[in-house]
N, CA, C and O atoms as a GROMACS GRO file, in nm:
protein
  352
    1MET      N    1   9.471  11.373  -5.308
    1MET     CA    2   9.480  11.358  -5.452
    1MET      C    3   9.607  11.350  -5.494
    1MET      O    4   9.711  11.388  -5.441
    2PRO      N    5   9.577  11.279  -5.631
    2PRO     CA    6   9.738  11.219  -5.693
    2PRO      C    7   9.824  11.329  -5.753
    2PRO      O    8   9.753  11.424  -5.787
    3ASP      N    9   9.922  11.345  -5.772
    3ASP     CA   10   9.992  11.377  -5.811
    3ASP      C   11  10.006  11.407  -5.964
    3ASP      O   12  10.093  11.347  -6.028
    4LEU      N   13   9.888  11.536  -6.050
    4LEU     CA   14   9.893  11.499  -6.138
    4LEU      C   15   9.986  11.628  -6.234
    4LEU      O   16   9.954  11.686  -6.338
    5SER      N   17  10.071  11.636  -6.175
    5SER     CA   18  10.181  11.731  -6.276
    5SER      C   19  10.229  11.631  -6.398
    5SER      O   20  10.267  11.691  -6.498
    6ILE      N   21  10.231  11.514  -6.403
    6ILE     CA   22  10.297  11.430  -6.519
    6ILE      C   23  10.202  11.436  -6.624
    6ILE      O   24  10.225  11.466  -6.741
    7PHE      N   25  10.072  11.398  -6.562
    7PHE     CA   26   9.981  11.386  -6.713
    7PHE      C   27   9.884  11.539  -6.701
    7PHE      O   28   9.777  11.559  -6.758
    8VAL      N   29   9.940  11.613  -6.634
    8VAL     CA   30   9.946  11.763  -6.702
    8VAL      C   31  10.012  11.801  -6.818
    8VAL      O   32   9.965  11.854  -6.918
    9THR      N   33  10.171  11.756  -6.782
    9THR     CA   34  10.237  11.804  -6.827
    9THR      C   35  10.228  11.720  -7.018
    9THR      O   36  10.236  11.766  -7.132
   10ALA      N   37  10.208  11.586  -6.962
   10ALA     CA   38  10.200  11.493  -7.098
   10ALA      C   39  10.111  11.550  -7.174
   10ALA      O   40  10.148  11.592  -7.284
   11SER      N   41   9.951  11.568  -7.126
   11SER     CA   42   9.844  11.719  -7.192
   11SER      C   43   9.862  11.765  -7.270
   11SER      O   44   9.825  11.739  -7.385
   12THR      N   45   9.956  11.892  -7.213
   12THR     CA   46  10.022  11.997  -7.238
   12THR      C   47  10.129  11.950  -7.404
   12THR      O   48  10.111  12.004  -7.513
   13VAL      N   49  10.198  11.876  -7.384
   13VAL     CA   50  10.279  11.834  -7.514
   13VAL      C   51  10.190  11.776  -7.603
   13VAL      O   52  10.167  11.848  -7.700
   14VAL      N   53  10.153  11.706  -7.603
   14VAL     CA   54  10.022  11.606  -7.695
   14VAL      C   55   9.915  11.722  -7.745
   14VAL      O   56   9.842  11.715  -7.844
   15ALA      N   57   9.927  11.840  -7.642
   15ALA     CA   58   9.813  11.901  -7.745
   15ALA      C   59   9.897  12.032  -7.836
   15ALA      O   60   9.853  12.108  -7.921
   16VAL      N   61  10.077  12.016  -7.762
   16VAL     CA   62  10.100  12.124  -7.852
   16VAL      C   63  10.167  12.026  -8.031
   16VAL      O   64  10.194  12.066  -8.144
   17LEU      N   65  10.168  11.920  -7.979
   17LEU     CA   66  10.177  11.880  -8.095
   17LEU      C   67  10.068  11.866  -8.193
   17LEU      O   68  10.061  11.896  -8.312
   18GLY      N   69   9.974  11.803  -8.099
   18GLY     CA   70   9.829  11.799  -8.215
   18GLY      C   71   9.782  11.934  -8.295
   18GLY      O   72   9.708  11.941  -8.392
   19ILE      N   73   9.838  12.021  -8.236
   19ILE     CA   74   9.804  12.176  -8.310
   19ILE      C   75   9.949  12.161  -8.381
   19ILE      O   76   9.925  12.168  -8.501
   20ALA      N   77  10.030  12.152  -8.370
   20ALA     CA   78  10.164  12.161  -8.475
   20ALA      C   79  10.100  12.067  -8.603
   20ALA      O   80  10.064  12.128  -8.703
   21ILE      N   81  10.088  11.937  -8.600
   21ILE     CA   82  10.069  11.863  -8.678
   21ILE      C   83   9.910  11.942  -8.764
   21ILE      O   84   9.883  12.003  -8.867
   22GLY      N   85   9.843  11.891  -8.644
   22GLY     CA   86   9.677  11.981  -8.714
   22GLY      C   87   9.703  12.115  -8.769
   22GLY      O   88   9.591  12.160  -8.744
   23VAL      N   89   9.734  12.164  -8.798
   23VAL     CA   90   9.791  12.352  -8.873
   23VAL      C   91   9.888  12.325  -9.017
   23VAL      O   92   9.890  12.390  -9.122
   24LEU      N   93   9.952  12.224  -8.982
   24LEU     CA   94  10.026  12.242  -9.071
   24LEU      C   95  10.018  12.114  -9.180
   24LEU      O   96  10.114  12.107  -9.257
   25LEU      N   97   9.970  12.068  -9.186
   25LEU     CA   98   9.933  12.000  -9.249
   25LEU      C   99   9.747  12.067  -9.368
   25LEU      O  100   9.739  12.023  -9.483
   26PRO      N  101   9.652  12.144  -9.325
   26PRO     CA  102   9.573  12.200  -9.364
   26PRO      C  103   9.617  12.299  -9.412
   26PRO      O  104   9.536  12.347  -9.491
   27ALA      N  105   9.754  12.385  -9.399
   27ALA     CA  106   9.822  12.507  -9.491
   27ALA      C  107   9.877  12.407  -9.560
   27ALA      O  108   9.809  12.402  -9.662
   28LEU      N  109   9.966  12.318  -9.566
   28LEU     CA  110  10.001  12.217  -9.700
   28LEU      C  111   9.905  12.233  -9.761
   28LEU      O  112   9.920  12.283  -9.872
   29ALA      N  113   9.769  12.200  -9.718
   29ALA     CA  114   9.684  12.131  -9.816
   29ALA      C  115   9.600  12.292  -9.916
   29ALA      O  116   9.594  12.304 -10.038
   30MET      N  117   9.575  12.337  -9.868
   30MET     CA  118   9.537  12.507  -9.887
   30MET      C  119   9.667  12.613 -10.020
   30MET      O  120   9.661  12.703 -10.104
   31GLY      N  121   9.757  12.530  -9.962
   31GLY     CA  122   9.866  12.568 -10.045
   31GLY      C  123   9.878  12.515 -10.208
   31GLY      O  124   9.882  12.575 -10.316
   32ARG      N  125   9.881  12.376 -10.171
   32ARG     CA  126   9.817  12.290 -10.273
   32ARG      C  127   9.743  12.346 -10.386
   32ARG      O  128   9.772  12.364 -10.504
   33ALA      N  129   9.587  12.377 -10.282
   33ALA     CA  130   9.433  12.367 -10.370
   33ALA      C  131   9.498  12.571 -10.453
   33ALA      O  132   9.527  12.578 -10.573
   34ILE      N  133   9.503  12.659 -10.389
   34ILE     CA  134   9.564  12.730 -10.423
   34ILE      C  135   9.674  12.771 -10.564
   34ILE      O  136   9.663  12.862 -10.647
   35SER      N  137   9.756  12.688 -10.553
   35SER     CA  138   9.862  12.658 -10.650
   35SER      C  139   9.814  12.605 -10.779
   35SER      O  140   9.852  12.644 -10.890
   36SER      N  141   9.714  12.499 -10.751
   36SER     CA  142   9.595  12.434 -10.819
   36SER      C  143   9.531  12.521 -10.923
   36SER      O  144   9.551  12.515 -11.045
   37ALA      N  145   9.447  12.606 -10.855
   37ALA     CA  146   9.342  12.711 -10.902
   37ALA      C  147   9.426  12.825 -11.004
   37ALA      O  148   9.380  12.877 -11.106
   38MET      N  149   9.609  12.855 -10.924
   38MET     CA  150   9.618  12.971 -11.040
   38MET      C  151   9.670  12.909 -11.177
   38MET      O  152   9.692  12.971 -11.280
   39ASP      N  153   9.684  12.772 -11.155
   39ASP     CA  154   9.730  12.681 -11.284
   39ASP      C  155   9.612  12.715 -11.393
   39ASP      O  156   9.600  12.776 -11.500
   40ALA      N  157   9.507  12.612 -11.271
   40ALA     CA  158   9.369  12.630 -11.392
   40ALA      C  159   9.359  12.763 -11.477
   40ALA      O  160   9.353  12.771 -11.600
   41LEU      N  161   9.358  12.895 -11.358
   41LEU     CA  162   9.315  13.016 -11.412
   41LEU      C  163   9.389  13.019 -11.546
   41LEU      O  164   9.339  13.054 -11.653
   42ALA      N  165   9.539  12.970 -11.522
   42ALA     CA  166   9.604  13.027 -11.592
   42ALA      C  167   9.611  12.956 -11.757
   42ALA      O  168   9.661  12.996 -11.862
   43ARG      N  169   9.533  12.834 -11.719
   43ARG     CA  170   9.540  12.738 -11.863
   43ARG      C  171   9.381  12.833 -11.947
   43ARG      O  172   9.378  12.887 -12.058
   44GLN      N  173   9.244  12.822 -11.819
   44GLN     CA  174   9.147  12.827 -11.890
   44GLN      C  175   9.090  12.962 -11.792
   44GLN      O  176   9.035  12.940 -11.684
   45PRO      N  177   9.112  13.112 -11.849
   45PRO     CA  178   9.091  13.224 -11.792
   45PRO      C  179   8.927  13.221 -11.779
   45PRO      O  180   8.887  13.285 -11.682
   46GLU      N  181   8.835  13.165 -11.851
   46GLU     CA  182   8.715  13.214 -11.880
   46GLU      C  183   8.639  13.071 -11.786
   46GLU      O  184   8.527  13.030 -11.815
   47ALA      N  185   8.700  13.029 -11.706
   47ALA     CA  186   8.631  12.962 -11.609
   47ALA      C  187   8.662  12.998 -11.475
   47ALA      O  188   8.676  12.913 -11.387
   48GLU      N  189   8.678  13.150 -11.450
   48GLU     CA  190   8.720  13.162 -11.329
   48GLU      C  191   8.614  13.199 -11.212
   48GLU      O  192   8.635  13.237 -11.096
   49ARG      N  193   8.481  13.171 -11.287
   49ARG     CA  194   8.356  13.192 -11.138
   49ARG      C  195   8.388  13.048 -11.141
   49ARG      O  196   8.486  13.045 -11.067
   50ALA      N  197   8.372  12.956 -11.170
   50ALA     CA  198   8.374  12.860 -11.110
   50ALA      C  199   8.500  12.753 -11.085
   50ALA      O  200   8.491  12.638 -11.043
   51ILE      N  201   8.576  12.799 -11.111
   51ILE     CA  202   8.744  12.782 -11.039
   51ILE      C  203   8.756  12.840 -10.924
   51ILE      O  204   8.821  12.775 -10.842
   52MET      N  205   8.705  12.959 -10.882
   52MET     CA  206   8.724  13.030 -10.768
   52MET      C  207   8.603  13.008 -10.699
   52MET      O  208   8.623  13.058 -10.589
   53ARG      N  209   8.492  12.963 -10.700
   53ARG     CA  210   8.430  12.913 -10.674
   53ARG      C  211   8.420  12.759 -10.612
   53ARG      O  212   8.344  12.753 -10.516
   54THR      N  213   8.470  12.662 -10.641
   54THR     CA  214   8.518  12.554 -10.588
   54THR      C  215   8.624  12.566 -10.496
   54THR      O  216   8.640  12.508 -10.389
   55LEU      N  217   8.710  12.671 -10.565
   55LEU     CA  218   8.862  12.690 -10.486
   55LEU      C  219   8.842  12.739 -10.317
   55LEU      O  220   8.922  12.723 -10.226
   56PHE      N  221   8.710  12.802 -10.314
   56PHE     CA  222   8.650  12.871 -10.176
   56PHE      C  223   8.560  12.767 -10.076
   56PHE      O  224   8.577  12.746  -9.955
   57ILE      N  225   8.498  12.731 -10.133
   57ILE     CA  226   8.453  12.626 -10.135
   57ILE      C  227   8.563  12.506 -10.015
   57ILE      O  228   8.553  12.486  -9.894
   58GLY      N  229   8.650  12.455 -10.109
   58GLY     CA  230   8.770  12.346 -10.084
   58GLY      C  231   8.800  12.389  -9.982
   58GLY      O  232   8.800  12.319  -9.881
   59LEU      N  233   8.853  12.594  -9.983
   59LEU     CA  234   8.984  12.652  -9.883
   59LEU      C  235   8.823  12.630  -9.782
   59LEU      O  236   8.857  12.523  -9.731
   60ALA      N  237   8.747  12.644  -9.750
   60ALA     CA  238   8.662  12.636  -9.583
   60ALA      C  239   8.628  12.519  -9.593
   60ALA      O  240   8.509  12.493  -9.572
   61MET      N  241   8.718  12.417  -9.627
   61MET     CA  242   8.643  12.293  -9.628
   61MET      C  243   8.799  12.256  -9.567
   61MET      O  244   8.788  12.177  -9.474
   62ILE      N  245   8.898  12.282  -9.587
   62ILE     CA  246   9.092  12.255  -9.536
   62ILE      C  247   9.036  12.309  -9.448
   62ILE      O  248   9.012  12.213  -9.374
   63GLU      N  249   8.965  12.465  -9.362
   63GLU     CA  250   9.021  12.543  -9.251
   63GLU      C  251   8.921  12.533  -9.125
   63GLU      O  252   8.919  12.588  -9.015
   64SER      N  253   8.808  12.404  -9.211
   64SER     CA  254   8.761  12.346  -9.100
   64SER      C  255   8.819  12.240  -9.062
   64SER      O  256   8.764  12.178  -8.971
   65LEU      N  257   8.903  12.203  -9.100
   65LEU     CA  258   8.993  12.069  -9.002
   65LEU      C  259   9.077  12.134  -8.941
   65LEU      O  260   9.146  12.061  -8.870
   66ALA      N  261   9.110  12.272  -8.935
   66ALA     CA  262   9.217  12.306  -8.884
   66ALA      C  263   9.154  12.348  -8.792
   66ALA      O  264   9.225  12.339  -8.691
   67ILE      N  265   8.986  12.422  -8.752
   67ILE     CA  266   8.953  12.485  -8.643
   67ILE      C  267   8.888  12.321  -8.574
   67ILE      O  268   8.873  12.331  -8.452
   68TYR      N  269   8.865  12.238  -8.607
   68TYR     CA  270   8.811  12.081  -8.521
   68TYR      C  271   9.023  12.062  -8.449
   68TYR      O  272   9.072  12.054  -8.336
   69VAL      N  273   9.063  12.063  -8.545
   69VAL     CA  274   9.167  12.056  -8.474
   69VAL      C  275   9.236  12.105  -8.304
   69VAL      O  276   9.292  12.046  -8.212
   70LEU      N  277   9.186  12.262  -8.334
   70LEU     CA  278   9.161  12.357  -8.239
   70LEU      C  279   9.092  12.338  -8.170
   70LEU      O  280   9.141  12.362  -8.060
   71VAL      N  281   8.904  12.274  -8.154
   71VAL     CA  282   8.849  12.256  -8.062
   71VAL      C  283   8.938  12.122  -7.947
   71VAL      O  284   8.974  12.124  -7.829
   72VAL      N  285   8.942  12.067  -8.005
   72VAL     CA  286   8.972  11.946  -7.990
   72VAL      C  287   9.120  11.897  -7.861
   72VAL      O  288   9.152  11.813  -7.777
   73VAL      N  289   9.188  12.082  -7.967
   73VAL     CA  290   9.281  12.060  -7.800
   73VAL      C  291   9.288  12.141  -7.707
   73VAL      O  292   9.357  12.131  -7.606
   74LEU      N  293   9.164  12.286  -7.756
   74LEU     CA  294   9.137  12.346  -7.642
   74LEU      C  295   9.072  12.239  -7.515
   74LEU      O  296   9.089  12.249  -7.394
   75ILE      N  297   9.018  12.169  -7.565
   75ILE     CA  298   8.912  12.066  -7.455
   75ILE      C  299   8.993  11.975  -7.394
   75ILE      O  300   8.966  11.911  -7.293
   76VAL      N  301   9.104  11.969  -7.464
   76VAL     CA  302   9.220  11.880  -7.404
   76VAL      C  303   9.287  11.956  -7.308
   76VAL      O  304   9.345  11.886  -7.225
   77LEU      N  305   9.295  12.047  -7.297
   77LEU     CA  306   9.396  12.117  -7.235
   77LEU      C  307   9.307  12.193  -7.126
   77LEU      O  308   9.365  12.180  -7.019
   78PHE      N  309   9.198  12.261  -7.113
   78PHE     CA  310   9.103  12.316  -7.016
   78PHE      C  311   9.016  12.240  -6.989
   78PHE      O  312   8.957  12.272  -6.886
   79ARG      N  313   8.972  12.128  -7.051
   79ARG     CA  314   8.866  12.044  -6.990
   79ARG      C  315   8.874  11.883  -7.013
   79ARG      O  316   8.794  11.798  -7.052
   80ASN      N  317   9.028  11.885  -6.963
   80ASN     CA  318   9.045  11.709  -7.018
   80ASN      C  319   8.968  11.618  -6.926
   80ASN      O  320   8.965  11.600  -6.804
   81PRO      N  321   8.881  11.547  -7.074
   81PRO     CA  322   8.812  11.434  -6.999
   81PRO      C  323   8.861  11.372  -6.916
   81PRO      O  324   8.794  11.350  -6.816
   82LEU      N  325   9.002  11.320  -6.924
   82LEU     CA  326   9.068  11.196  -6.794
   82LEU      C  327   9.078  11.229  -6.702
   82LEU      O  328   9.093  11.147  -6.611
   83MET      N  329   9.075  11.379  -6.674
   83MET     CA  330   9.104  11.470  -6.518
   83MET      C  331   9.001  11.412  -6.452
   83MET      O  332   9.015  11.425  -6.330
   84GLU      N  333   8.900  11.350  -6.483
   84GLU     CA  334   8.796  11.301  -6.406
   84GLU      C  335   8.816  11.239  -6.332
   84GLU      O  336   8.797  11.253  -6.211
   85TYR      N  337   8.888  11.097  -6.427
   85TYR     CA  338   8.837  10.914  -6.421
   85TYR      C  339   8.943  11.005  -6.328
   85TYR      O  340   8.886  11.090  -6.260
   86LEU      N  341   9.137  10.997  -6.313
   86LEU     CA  342   9.216  11.007  -6.270
   86LEU      C  343   9.224  11.101  -6.123
   86LEU      O  344   9.318  11.105  -6.044
   87LEU      N  345   9.117  11.160  -6.117
   87LEU     CA  346   9.087  11.232  -5.955
   87LEU      C  347   8.993  11.141  -5.899
   87LEU      O  348   8.915  11.182  -5.813
   88LYS      N  349   8.990  11.027  -5.934
   88LYS     CA  350   8.861  10.906  -5.828
   88LYS      C  351   8.938  10.833  -5.756
   88LYS      O  352   8.890  10.749  -5.680
   0.00000   0.00000   0.00000
């Protein structure tokens, strides 16, 4: 059985970097979306329902990106597809 410590360490480092970037960018996008929605509400308070509905749909889409990143990182950490290739 080959020494897999370097591969496991590299996978862990890549997973940590991936989750850091994959959570940072959606968080910035959410902040920008909320800021824009608050600006729109200040300009047109009568359009509150439409703005809030669109905001929540957009936030759900942005959040789904962060969840996809989490799923991929968990796959890399716990069920790495390359591990089977290296063990052969």
